Each structure stands twice: as C-alpha cells, then as structure tokens.
C-alpha positions as CSV (number, residue, x, y, z in Angstrom):
1,M,23.7,-17.7,14.0
2,T,21.5,-21.2,15.3
3,W,18.3,-22.5,14.9
4,S,15.2,-20.6,16.0
5,L,14.0,-23.6,18.2
6,G,16.3,-25.9,20.2
7,Y,16.5,-28.2,23.1
8,L,16.8,-25.6,25.5
9,P,13.3,-24.6,27.1
10,P,12.5,-20.9,26.8
11,R,13.8,-19.0,30.4
12,E,10.6,-16.9,30.4
13,P,7.8,-19.0,28.9
14,D,5.0,-17.3,30.1
15,L,6.0,-13.9,29.3
16,L,6.8,-15.0,25.8
17,D,3.6,-16.4,25.3
18,A,1.9,-13.0,26.5
19,L,4.3,-11.5,24.0
20,F,3.9,-13.5,20.8
21,L,0.0,-13.1,21.4
22,A,0.3,-9.4,21.6
23,A,2.5,-9.6,18.2
24,G,0.0,-11.2,16.6
25,R,-2.9,-9.5,17.3
26,S,-1.0,-6.1,16.5
27,L,-0.1,-7.6,13.3
28,H,-3.8,-8.1,13.1
29,I,-4.1,-4.4,13.4
30,A,-1.5,-3.6,10.9
31,N,-3.1,-6.0,8.1
32,A,-6.4,-4.5,8.4
33,F,-5.3,-1.1,8.8
34,E,-3.0,-1.5,5.5
35,G,-6.0,-3.5,3.9
36,K,-8.3,-0.4,4.8
37,C,-5.7,2.1,3.1
38,R,-5.8,0.2,-0.3
39,W,-9.6,-0.3,-0.1
40,M,-9.8,3.6,-0.2
41,L,-7.6,4.3,-2.4
42,R,-9.1,1.8,-5.1
43,C,-12.6,3.5,-4.4
44,I,-11.0,6.8,-4.9
45,N,-9.1,5.8,-8.0
46,L,-12.3,3.9,-9.4
47,V,-14.5,7.3,-9.1
48,E,-11.5,9.0,-10.7
49,V,-11.4,6.5,-13.7
50,H,-15.3,6.9,-14.0
51,Q,-15.5,10.4,-14.2
52,N,-12.8,10.4,-17.0
53,S,-13.7,7.5,-18.9
54,D,-15.9,7.0,-22.0
55,P,-19.7,7.5,-20.9
56,V,-20.4,3.8,-22.4
57,A,-17.7,2.3,-20.6
58,T,-18.3,-1.2,-18.8
59,F,-17.8,-1.9,-15.2
60,E,-15.1,-4.1,-16.5
61,D,-13.5,-1.4,-18.3
62,L,-13.0,0.9,-15.5
63,I,-11.7,-2.1,-13.6
64,A,-9.0,-2.8,-15.9
65,A,-8.1,1.0,-16.2
66,L,-7.4,1.5,-12.5
67,P,-3.7,1.8,-11.7
68,A,-2.0,-1.0,-9.6
69,D,-1.9,-1.3,-5.9
70,K,0.6,0.6,-4.0
71,M,2.7,-0.1,-1.2
72,L,1.3,1.3,2.2
73,G,3.7,4.6,1.9
74,P,2.9,5.8,-1.4
75,A,-0.9,4.8,-0.9
76,L,-1.2,6.8,2.0
77,H,0.8,9.6,0.0
78,Q,-1.7,9.6,-2.3
79,L,-4.7,9.2,0.1
80,T,-3.8,12.5,1.5
81,G,-3.6,14.1,-1.7
82,H,-7.4,13.5,-2.2
83,I,-8.3,14.2,1.0
84,S,-7.8,17.4,2.7
85,C,-5.5,16.5,5.6
86,L,-3.9,18.7,8.4
87,T,-0.4,18.5,8.7
88,E,-1.2,16.9,12.4
89,T,-3.3,13.9,10.7
90,V,-0.2,13.7,8.0
91,D,2.3,13.3,11.0
92,V,-0.2,10.5,12.6
93,L,-0.4,8.7,9.4
94,R,3.1,8.3,8.9
95,R,3.9,7.3,12.3
96,A,1.3,4.6,12.0
97,R,3.1,3.6,8.5
98,K,6.4,3.4,10.3
99,A,4.6,1.5,13.1
100,R,3.0,-1.2,11.1
101,N,6.7,-1.6,9.7
102,F,8.0,-2.1,12.8
103,I,4.8,-4.7,13.9
104,A,5.7,-6.4,10.5
105,H,9.1,-6.7,10.6
106,E,10.1,-6.4,14.8
107,G,7.1,-6.9,16.5
108,A,8.0,-10.7,17.8
109,D,11.5,-10.5,17.2
110,V,12.7,-10.8,20.7
111,G,16.1,-12.8,19.7
112,D,16.9,-16.5,21.2
113,I,13.9,-17.6,23.2
114,S,16.0,-19.8,25.3
115,S,17.9,-17.1,26.6
116,A,15.8,-13.6,26.8
117,R,15.5,-12.3,30.0
118,A,12.2,-10.8,31.2
119,K,13.9,-7.1,31.7
120,H,15.0,-7.6,27.7
121,L,11.1,-9.1,27.0
122,L,9.4,-5.9,29.1
123,E,11.5,-3.5,26.9
124,H,10.7,-5.2,23.2
125,T,7.1,-5.4,24.5
126,G,7.0,-1.7,25.2
127,R,8.2,-0.9,22.0
128,L,5.8,-2.7,20.7
129,R,3.0,-1.1,23.0
130,S,4.3,2.4,21.4
131,A,3.8,1.0,18.0
132,V,0.6,-0.1,18.5
133,S,-0.1,3.2,20.0
134,D,0.8,4.9,17.1
135,L,-1.1,2.3,14.7
136,A,-4.1,2.5,16.6
137,A,-4.5,6.6,16.0
138,G,-3.6,6.4,12.4
139,D,-6.1,3.6,12.3
140,N,-8.8,5.4,13.9
141,I,-8.5,7.9,11.3
142,I,-8.6,5.6,8.2
143,S,-11.5,3.8,9.7
144,Q,-13.3,7.4,10.2
145,W,-12.4,8.2,6.8
146,G,-13.8,4.8,5.5
147,F,-17.0,5.2,7.6
148,H,-17.7,8.5,5.9
149,F,-17.4,7.0,2.6
150,E,-19.8,3.8,3.3
151,E,-22.0,5.7,5.3
152,P,-22.0,9.5,4.1
153,N,-25.5,10.5,5.7
154,C,-24.6,8.8,9.2
155,S,-22.6,10.5,12.1
156,L,-19.4,9.2,13.0
157,P,-19.6,7.1,16.2
158,R,-17.9,9.4,18.6
159,D,-17.6,7.1,21.9
160,L,-15.9,3.9,19.6
161,I,-13.8,6.8,18.3
162,D,-12.6,8.0,21.5
163,A,-12.3,4.7,23.3
164,Y,-10.6,3.2,20.4
165,P,-6.9,3.8,21.2
166,A,-7.7,2.1,24.6
167,M,-9.6,-0.7,23.2
168,I,-7.0,-1.7,21.0
169,D,-4.1,-1.5,23.8
170,E,-6.6,-3.8,26.2
171,W,-7.0,-6.6,23.0
172,V,-3.8,-6.5,21.9
173,F,-1.6,-6.5,25.5
174,G,-4.8,-7.3,28.4
175,R,-3.1,-8.4,31.1
176,L,0.9,-7.5,29.7
177,G,-0.2,-4.3,29.5
178,N,-0.6,-4.0,33.9
179,L,2.9,-5.3,33.9
180,L,4.5,-3.1,31.6
181,D,3.1,-0.5,33.7
182,E,4.7,-1.9,37.0
183,F,7.8,-2.5,34.9
184,A,8.1,1.3,33.6
185,A,7.1,2.5,37.1
186,S,10.1,0.1,38.9
187,V,12.7,1.4,36.3
188,P,14.7,4.8,35.9
189,A,12.7,6.8,32.7
190,E,16.1,7.1,31.1
191,A,16.8,3.2,31.6
192,V,13.8,2.1,29.6
193,N,11.8,3.3,26.8
194,L,8.1,2.0,27.5
195,T,4.7,3.9,26.4
196,Q,2.2,4.5,29.3
197,K,-1.2,3.0,28.4
198,P,-3.3,5.4,26.3
199,S,-6.1,7.0,28.2
C-alpha cells in the first residue's frame, strides 16, 4: 500500500475530475437524504412524546424526553413503521439506504489515480450512477413525506416529483452522463455494469 497522492500524474485527469465532482455532489444528496430522514423521525417522536407526556410539561421537558437519534437504517425502519407504506416503497427506501452507504464509503474509491484507466473509471462511475438513481428515488419519497408534514394543506408539486430523478442525474453527472451512455453503448452489456440515464 502506498501514498494516496504521489509524484506520478493521473493517467486520466479530466475524467477523474469529473468523477470526483460527481462523487462530491452525490455525497451532498446522500447527506441531505439522511438528514431529512432523521428530521422527520425527530418530528414524529416529538409528537408522540407530547401526546404521552404530562400536560404541564415544558418544551424543554419534551425535547429532553426525545429518544436519541438513530443511524439511517433504524431511522428508516422506524419511519416506515409510523407511516403506512407499500412493500414497494419500503423496498425503494431500502435500496436508497444501500445507495447512501455505497456513495459515502465507495463513491470516490477508484484506487491509485496515477494508474486508473478510463474503462475502470467509467465502470466505477456507472456503479455510482446506479447508486445515485436509487438514492434519488428514496429521496423523492422522503421529500414528499416532508412536504406533507410542513405543508399539510398544499398539493404535492407533481412536476418536481416527476422530474426529480432526471434533475439529480443531470446535476450530479452533467456531461459525464452522456459519456457513460456512449460507453455503455460501445461495450457488450455483460462486460460492464452501467445504469442508463433515468427517463
């Protein structure tokens, strides 16, 4: 094992820059998704504590009675227990949690940047794109729940909901997404695991 940066220049500097930008942007979406899940669970817990507390309890007493924040997996499990969810919704949120973990722990893990070749980088970026797609689907659900919570009398922004997966893909990958599409079309499907751009 050697240093993360050395004297040798990257073999694919432009592609690496684009990949690292995509990894950073995807990490922002992953962090926002996790923060929204924790916020919603905290709000639900606050309502429950209030309903079960002494009628003269102060706001500080209610905050002190809140359970500790949970990791993303347990938080999602508890959220779906409070909100009636179809099996498909639970599955989307499970994939979003796995995607968040991939993005956080492996999103920018491309090995030695001085020797990483374009094919390897594009394959890795394809896996990142697949994770971002799963994350966007889960984030879309949590965002709708949060919108209902904050704006109970307003209709959901259906145009935003429908456009959200493509918006996330474009913001995270930009022109790199077109390169991924071209790369996926140029190699046999069984040779590389790339996810197509969301519709």
